[in-house]
C-alpha positions as CSV (number, residue, x, y, z in Angstrom):
1,X,206.4,112.5,226.7
2,X,205.0,113.3,230.2
3,X,201.8,115.2,230.8
4,X,202.4,117.2,234.0
5,X,201.5,120.6,235.3
6,X,204.8,122.4,236.3
7,X,208.3,121.2,235.5
8,X,209.7,123.9,237.7
9,X,208.7,122.0,240.9
10,X,211.3,119.2,240.2
11,X,213.8,120.2,242.9
12,X,211.2,120.2,245.6
13,X,210.0,116.8,244.5
14,X,213.5,115.4,244.4
15,X,214.1,116.5,248.0
16,X,210.9,114.7,249.1
17,X,212.0,111.5,247.3
18,X,215.5,111.6,248.7
19,X,213.9,112.0,252.3
20,X,211.7,108.9,252.0
21,X,214.6,106.9,250.6
22,X,216.4,107.1,253.9
23,X,213.5,105.4,255.6
24,X,212.9,102.6,253.1
25,X,215.7,100.1,253.7
26,X,214.0,97.1,252.0
27,X,213.6,99.0,248.7
28,X,217.2,100.3,249.2
29,X,218.3,96.7,249.3
30,X,216.5,95.7,246.2
31,X,217.5,98.9,244.3
32,X,221.1,97.9,244.7
33,X,220.5,94.2,244.0
34,X,218.4,94.8,240.9
35,X,220.5,97.6,239.5
36,X,223.2,94.9,239.1
37,X,221.0,92.1,237.9
38,X,218.4,93.9,235.7
39,X,215.7,91.3,236.1
40,X,213.1,93.5,234.3
41,X,215.2,94.5,231.4
42,X,213.2,95.0,228.2
43,X,209.8,95.0,230.1
44,X,207.3,97.8,230.3
45,X,205.7,98.5,233.7
46,X,202.6,100.7,234.2
47,X,202.2,102.1,237.7
48,X,198.9,103.4,239.0
49,X,199.3,104.3,242.7
50,X,198.9,107.5,244.7
51,X,201.5,109.6,243.1
52,X,203.6,111.0,246.0
53,X,207.2,110.5,247.1
54,X,207.1,106.9,248.3
55,X,205.4,105.7,245.1
56,X,208.0,107.7,243.1
57,X,210.8,105.7,244.8
58,X,209.1,102.5,243.9
59,X,209.0,103.6,240.3
60,X,212.7,104.4,240.4
61,X,213.5,101.0,241.8
62,X,211.5,99.4,239.0
63,X,213.5,101.4,236.5
64,X,216.8,100.4,238.2
65,X,215.6,96.8,237.7
66,X,215.7,97.5,233.9
67,X,212.0,98.2,233.3
68,X,210.6,101.1,231.1
69,X,208.0,102.6,233.3
70,X,205.0,104.9,233.0
71,X,203.3,106.4,236.1
72,X,199.9,107.8,236.7
73,X,197.8,108.6,239.7
74,X,195.1,106.5,241.5
75,X,193.4,109.6,242.9
76,X,193.3,113.1,241.4
77,X,193.7,114.8,244.8
78,X,196.5,112.6,246.1
79,X,198.8,113.4,243.2
80,X,201.7,115.7,244.1
81,X,202.8,118.1,241.3
82,X,206.3,118.4,242.6
83,X,206.7,114.6,242.6
84,X,205.5,114.5,239.0
85,X,208.0,117.1,238.0
86,X,210.8,115.2,239.8
87,X,210.1,112.0,238.0
88,X,209.8,113.8,234.7
89,X,213.2,115.4,235.4
90,X,214.7,111.9,235.8
91,X,213.3,110.8,232.4
92,X,210.2,108.9,233.7
93,X,207.0,109.2,231.7
94,X,204.4,110.7,234.0
95,X,200.8,111.3,233.2
96,X,199.1,113.1,236.2
97,X,198.5,116.4,237.9
98,X,196.8,117.4,241.2
99,X,193.2,118.3,241.0
100,X,192.6,116.7,237.5
101,X,189.0,116.7,236.4
102,X,187.3,113.4,236.0
103,X,187.9,113.6,232.2
104,X,191.6,114.6,232.6
105,X,192.1,111.8,235.2
106,X,190.7,109.2,232.9
107,X,192.8,110.5,230.0
108,X,195.9,110.3,232.0
109,X,195.3,106.7,233.0
110,X,194.7,105.8,229.3
111,X,197.9,107.6,228.3
112,X,199.9,105.6,230.8
113,X,198.7,102.4,229.1
114,X,199.5,103.4,225.5
115,X,202.8,101.7,225.5
116,X,201.1,98.4,226.0
117,X,202.6,97.4,229.4
118,X,203.9,93.9,230.1
119,X,203.2,94.3,233.8
120,X,200.8,96.6,235.8
121,X,201.0,97.7,239.4
122,X,197.4,98.8,240.2
123,X,195.6,100.6,243.0
124,X,191.8,100.1,243.0
125,X,191.9,97.9,239.9
126,X,191.6,101.1,237.6
127,X,194.2,99.8,235.1
128,X,192.7,96.4,235.0
129,X,189.3,97.8,234.2
130,X,190.6,99.9,231.5
131,X,192.6,97.1,229.9
132,X,189.6,94.8,229.9
133,X,186.7,97.1,229.1
134,X,187.9,100.2,227.2
135,X,191.4,99.8,225.7
136,X,191.9,96.0,225.5
137,X,194.1,96.8,222.5
138,X,196.7,98.0,225.0
139,X,196.7,94.6,226.8
140,X,198.3,92.7,224.0
141,X,201.5,92.4,225.9
142,X,200.2,92.1,229.4
143,X,201.6,89.2,231.4
144,X,199.8,90.2,234.6
145,X,200.3,92.4,237.6
146,X,199.4,93.1,241.2
147,X,196.8,95.0,243.2
148,X,197.4,96.7,246.5
149,X,194.0,97.7,247.9
150,X,191.0,96.0,249.5
151,X,188.7,97.7,247.1
152,X,190.8,96.6,244.1
153,X,190.8,93.0,245.4
154,X,187.0,93.1,245.6
155,X,186.8,94.2,242.0
156,X,189.3,91.6,240.8
157,X,187.4,88.8,242.7
158,X,184.2,89.8,241.0
159,X,185.9,89.9,237.6
160,X,187.5,86.5,238.3
161,X,184.2,84.9,239.4
162,X,182.5,86.1,236.3
163,X,185.3,84.5,234.2
164,X,186.4,87.8,232.8
165,X,189.9,88.3,234.2
166,X,192.2,87.9,231.2
167,X,195.6,87.7,232.9
168,X,197.0,86.8,236.3
169,X,196.9,89.3,239.2
170,X,198.4,89.1,242.7
171,X,196.6,90.3,245.8
172,X,199.3,92.4,247.5
173,X,196.6,93.6,249.9
174,X,196.3,90.1,251.4
175,X,200.1,89.6,252.0
176,X,201.1,89.7,255.7
177,X,203.6,92.4,255.1
178,X,200.9,94.5,253.7
179,X,197.7,94.0,255.7
180,X,199.3,93.7,259.1
181,X,201.3,96.9,258.8
182,X,200.1,99.1,255.9
183,X,196.4,98.6,256.7
184,X,196.5,98.7,260.4
185,X,199.3,101.0,261.4
186,X,199.7,103.0,258.1
187,X,196.1,103.8,257.8
188,X,195.7,104.2,261.5
189,X,198.3,106.9,261.7
190,X,197.9,108.6,258.4
191,X,194.1,109.0,258.8
192,X,194.4,110.8,262.0
193,X,197.3,112.8,260.6
194,X,195.0,114.0,257.8
195,X,192.1,114.7,260.0
196,X,194.1,116.6,262.7
197,X,196.1,118.5,260.2
198,X,193.1,119.7,258.2
199,X,190.9,120.6,261.1
200,X,193.3,121.5,263.9
201,X,190.6,120.1,266.4
202,X,190.7,117.9,269.4
203,X,190.3,114.2,269.2
204,X,190.6,113.6,272.9
205,X,187.2,113.5,274.6
206,X,185.3,113.4,271.3
207,X,183.1,110.6,270.2
208,X,184.5,108.9,267.0
209,X,182.4,106.6,264.9
210,X,184.5,104.2,262.7
211,X,182.5,102.3,260.0
212,X,184.1,99.1,259.3
213,X,186.4,97.0,261.6
214,X,188.6,95.2,259.1
215,X,192.4,95.8,259.2
216,X,192.1,99.4,258.3
217,X,189.1,100.2,260.5
218,X,190.6,98.5,263.5
219,X,193.8,100.6,263.0
220,X,191.9,103.8,262.8
221,X,189.7,102.9,265.9
222,X,192.7,101.9,268.1
223,X,194.6,105.1,267.1
224,X,191.5,107.2,268.0
225,X,191.3,105.5,271.4
226,X,195.0,106.2,271.9
227,X,194.3,109.8,271.2
228,X,191.7,109.8,273.9
229,X,188.5,109.5,271.9
230,X,185.4,107.5,272.8
231,X,185.0,105.1,270.0
232,X,181.9,103.5,268.4
233,X,182.2,100.9,265.7
234,X,179.6,100.0,263.1
235,X,179.8,96.7,261.2
236,X,177.9,94.3,259.0
237,X,180.1,91.3,259.9
238,X,179.3,89.5,263.1
239,X,182.8,88.3,263.8
240,X,184.4,91.8,263.2
241,X,181.7,93.3,265.4
242,X,182.6,90.9,268.2
243,X,186.3,91.7,267.7
244,X,185.6,95.4,268.1
245,X,183.6,94.8,271.2
246,X,186.3,92.7,272.8
247,X,188.8,95.3,271.9
248,X,186.9,97.6,274.1
249,X,184.7,99.6,271.6
250,X,180.9,100.1,271.6
251,X,179.3,98.5,268.6
252,X,176.1,100.1,267.2
253,X,174.2,100.4,263.9
254,X,174.9,103.6,262.1
255,X,171.4,104.9,262.7
256,X,172.1,104.7,266.5
257,X,175.6,106.0,266.2
258,X,174.8,109.0,264.0
259,X,173.3,111.2,266.7
260,X,176.3,110.4,269.1
261,X,179.3,111.0,266.9
262,X,181.5,114.1,266.6
263,X,183.9,112.6,264.0
264,X,182.9,109.9,261.5
265,X,185.5,107.8,259.5
266,X,184.4,105.3,257.0
267,X,186.7,102.3,256.1
268,X,184.5,99.7,254.5
269,X,185.3,99.6,250.8
270,X,181.5,99.7,250.2
271,X,179.2,102.5,249.0
272,X,176.6,104.6,250.8
273,X,177.8,103.8,254.3
274,X,176.6,107.2,255.5
275,X,173.5,108.5,253.9
276,X,170.7,111.0,254.1
277,X,169.0,109.1,257.0
278,X,172.2,109.5,259.0
279,X,172.9,113.2,258.0
280,X,169.5,114.1,259.4
281,X,170.4,112.6,262.8
282,X,173.9,114.2,263.2
283,X,175.0,117.0,265.4
284,X,176.0,120.4,264.2
285,X,179.6,120.7,263.1
286,X,180.4,117.0,262.8
287,X,183.4,115.9,260.8
288,X,182.9,113.4,258.0
289,X,186.0,111.6,256.7
290,X,186.6,108.6,254.4
291,X,189.6,106.3,254.5
292,X,188.3,103.9,251.8
293,X,189.7,103.8,248.3
294,X,186.7,105.5,246.4
295,X,184.7,108.5,247.3
296,X,181.5,106.7,247.7
297,X,181.3,105.7,251.4
298,X,180.0,109.1,252.5
299,X,177.1,109.8,250.1
300,X,178.2,113.2,248.9
301,X,175.5,113.4,246.2
302,X,172.8,112.9,248.9
303,X,174.5,115.5,251.1
304,X,174.6,118.1,248.2
305,X,171.0,117.5,247.5
306,X,170.1,117.9,251.1
307,X,172.2,121.0,251.7
308,X,170.8,124.6,251.6
309,X,174.2,125.8,250.6
310,X,177.9,124.7,250.6
311,X,181.0,126.6,251.5
312,X,184.7,125.9,251.5
313,X,185.5,126.6,255.1
314,X,189.3,126.0,254.9
315,X,191.6,123.8,252.9
316,X,190.2,120.2,252.6
317,X,187.0,121.1,254.5
318,X,183.6,121.7,252.8
319,X,180.7,122.8,255.1
320,X,177.2,121.7,254.1
321,X,174.4,123.8,255.7
322,X,171.5,121.5,256.1
323,X,167.9,122.1,257.4
324,X,167.7,122.9,261.1
325,X,170.7,125.2,261.1
326,X,173.4,122.5,261.2
327,X,176.6,122.4,259.3
328,X,178.1,119.0,258.4
329,X,181.8,119.2,257.4
330,X,183.0,116.9,254.7
331,X,186.8,116.4,254.7
332,X,188.8,116.0,251.4
333,X,185.7,115.8,249.3
334,X,184.9,112.4,250.8
335,X,188.2,111.0,249.2
336,X,191.0,109.3,251.0
337,X,191.5,111.8,253.9
338,X,194.9,110.4,254.9
339,X,196.6,111.1,251.5
340,X,194.4,114.0,250.2
341,X,194.6,116.1,253.5
342,X,197.7,114.4,254.8
343,X,201.0,112.8,253.7
344,X,199.7,109.3,253.4
345,X,201.3,106.3,255.1
346,X,204.7,106.6,256.7
347,X,207.6,105.7,254.6
348,X,208.7,102.9,256.8
349,X,205.3,101.2,256.3
350,X,205.3,101.7,252.5
351,X,208.7,100.1,252.4
352,X,207.0,96.8,253.1
353,X,204.0,97.2,250.7
354,X,206.0,98.5,247.8
355,X,208.6,95.8,248.2
356,X,205.8,93.2,248.0
357,X,204.6,95.0,244.8
358,X,208.1,95.0,243.3
359,X,208.7,91.3,244.0
360,X,205.2,90.5,242.7
361,X,206.1,92.2,239.4
362,X,209.4,90.1,239.3
363,X,207.3,86.9,240.0
364,X,204.9,87.8,237.1
365,X,207.9,88.4,234.8
366,X,209.4,85.0,235.6
367,X,206.2,82.8,235.8
368,X,203.5,84.3,233.7
369,X,203.5,81.5,231.2
370,X,202.7,79.0,233.9
371,X,199.9,81.1,235.4
372,X,196.3,81.0,234.2
373,X,194.2,84.2,234.4
374,X,193.1,84.4,237.9
375,X,193.6,86.2,241.3
376,X,196.5,84.8,243.3
377,X,197.8,85.1,246.8
378,X,201.4,86.5,247.2
379,X,203.8,83.5,247.4
380,X,204.9,83.0,251.0
381,X,208.5,83.1,250.0
382,X,208.0,86.7,248.9
383,X,206.3,87.7,252.1
384,X,209.0,86.1,254.2
385,X,211.8,87.6,252.3
386,X,210.5,91.1,252.7
387,X,209.9,90.6,256.4
388,X,213.4,89.1,256.9
389,X,215.2,92.1,255.2
390,X,213.0,94.5,257.2
391,X,213.9,92.9,260.4
392,X,217.6,92.8,259.6
393,X,217.4,96.6,258.8
394,X,215.8,97.2,262.1
395,X,218.3,95.1,264.0
396,X,215.7,92.6,265.2
397,X,216.5,88.9,265.8
398,X,214.1,86.1,266.6
399,X,214.3,82.5,267.8
400,X,214.5,79.6,265.4
401,X,213.3,76.0,265.9
402,X,215.8,73.4,266.9
403,X,215.7,70.2,265.0
404,X,214.1,68.5,267.9
405,X,211.3,71.2,267.9
406,X,210.8,70.9,264.3
407,X,210.4,67.1,264.5
408,X,207.9,67.6,267.4
409,X,205.8,69.9,265.5
410,X,205.8,67.6,262.5
411,X,205.0,64.5,264.4
412,X,201.7,62.7,264.6
C-alpha cells in the first residue's frame, strides 16, 4: 500500500514518464528484452533515488524484468508528487511525498524496506545504512545492490574498511558510463538549469566560485565558463587543482575566493565547505548553491545563527540578512540545486546511469552467492554493453582494431 500525497496527480505524472521514455533508448532496449526474459522474476527490489520521471521509468523497467519493487525518495525536496501518483496508479508501491519532514522522510525509507528486499538500488547509501544500523531484520533476504553517488561510495568504502558491510555493493558512480557523462555533463547542465531557473539572474560576466574539481565540479565550472562567467575553483587535492588551472580557471583557497564570488556552487561531497568565516567575507546578494548529495556543504546552521533575520525571497531562495546590511541568498535550502530547483539531469544522460544500475541489479541476482560482502567496481562488460547500445541508438560508429593491430598492441 503506497504512502503518497495526492493520487489525483497521476495523469500529469504519466505524461512526464512517457516524455522521458522517448529519450532513453538504452532503457527502452532493456525493457523489451527483459519483459520477454523476466530475469528478476520473484525478486524484490527497493529503489531509493531522486523520485522523478526518469527514476520512475527505471522502476518500471525493473518491474518489466519481473521484480516486485518498492520506491522511495533520496531527498525530500526532489520528490515529485505527480510521479508518485503515476507510479501508484500503475500498481507500484511508493513511499514518498514532496517536502516530507525529516521524520516522515525517515519513515518512508523504512517503509520501503519492510518487504525485505533481495536487491537495493541506493542513492547516498541511505538504504544500506538503515539495513545495517536500524532495521537489520529487513536485510534477511538482501543479496546486494548498487550505489550511484560519490557521497554514497564514500560511505560504503568507510563501512567496508571497518569490516561492517554485510553484503556486496557495486559502485555505479565509478563506471565510465556514469562518471564521464552523468557527473560531468548531467551535473554541469542541470546545476545551471536550477540556478538560472530559480534566480532568473545573469551568469555571463559574474564571478563563479566552484568548490571541488572532481567530475561534477569540473562539469559545473566548464558550463559556467561557457555561459560567460569568470570561474574560480577551490580544491584540497593538488592534482585536481592543477587540472583546474590547466583548464583555464583561477585556483584559490575559499577564504580568498569568498570576497570575489557572485555565485558559489559546492560539489565536494564533504561538509562545511562554506562556513561562517566565508560568509563574513562575501558580497551583498551572493548566491549560494550546492550540487553535492547532502545539504551539509554550505553550513546552513552557521548561516542561520549568524543571520539577523531570514526571509523567503521567491521559490527556492531564502535570503539571510547578516550583520553589515548584507543579504546572502541560499538556494534550495542548501540541498541539491539541480533537482530541487530544476528538473535534474537530462533524460539522455540518466539513460546511461540507470542502465548501469539495472544491469548491476541483474549481476547481483545472478552472482551474489560468489560475492563476498565488499564494494565492487562495475564489471567492464556491463559498462561496454551500455555504451555500445547507446552508440547504436545515436547512429555512431567507431573503428575497430585489425588482427595485425591487436597483435602489435599485445606484443612485447
